[in-house]
N, C-alpha and C positions, 0 to 999 in steps of 0.2 A: 627247722620245725621239730619240736620234741615229740616223743611218742604219745603223750597224752593228747596233744592237739591233732595228731594224725589219727588216733583212735576216734576222737570226736568228729573229725571230718568224715570218716567212713561210717560212723554211726548215723550222721545226718543223711548221708547218701543212701544208706540202706533203709532208712525210714520211708523212702519213696518206692512206689511200685516201679518195676522196669518200664512199664508203659508211660507212666507220668514223667519219669526223668528223661526218657527218650524224646518226649514231646517238648521239652524245654528248649527253645531255640538256642543255638550255639552262642549267640551274642549275649544271652542272658544267663547261661548256665553257671558261669563263675560267680556272677553277682548274686544269683538266687541262692546258691549253696553257701557262699560267704555270708550273706545276710542272715541265714538261719544259724550259722555258727556264732556270729557276733551277737545274736539275740540270747545266747547262752553264756558266752564268756567274753571278756574284754580282751581284744587282741592289740598288741603293740603294732606300730607301723611296719616293723620288720616281719612280724608274724603274718600280717595281712598280705604283704608282698610275697612271702614264702608260700602261703596258701593259694594266692592267685596264680602264681607260677606253677605250682603243683597241679591245680585244677585245669589250667590251660594245657599243660603238656600231657596230662594223664586222662583227659576226657574220654578218649577212645577206650582206654583200658577200663575206666570206671563203667562205661556203658556195657562193655563186654562182660565184666564181672557180674553186674547185677542182672544181665539178661541171660547168662549162661549158667 
C-alpha cells in the first residue's frame, strides 16, 4: 500500500468521532472503512486486500489513536 492510500485511510478514520468508530461492530469495521475509501478512489484487488489486512491487524491501534 502506497503512502497516499495510507493517508486516505487515516483521513477516513479521523473523520469519525472516537465514539462513533468505537461503536462500529468489529465484524463491520473493515467493511465500513473500506467502503468509505472506495467511494473516493478506485482500488485494485491488491490494494483492497492490503487495506483489509491493515485494518484487521491495526484495529486496536486505530481505536487507541483516535480515542487518546
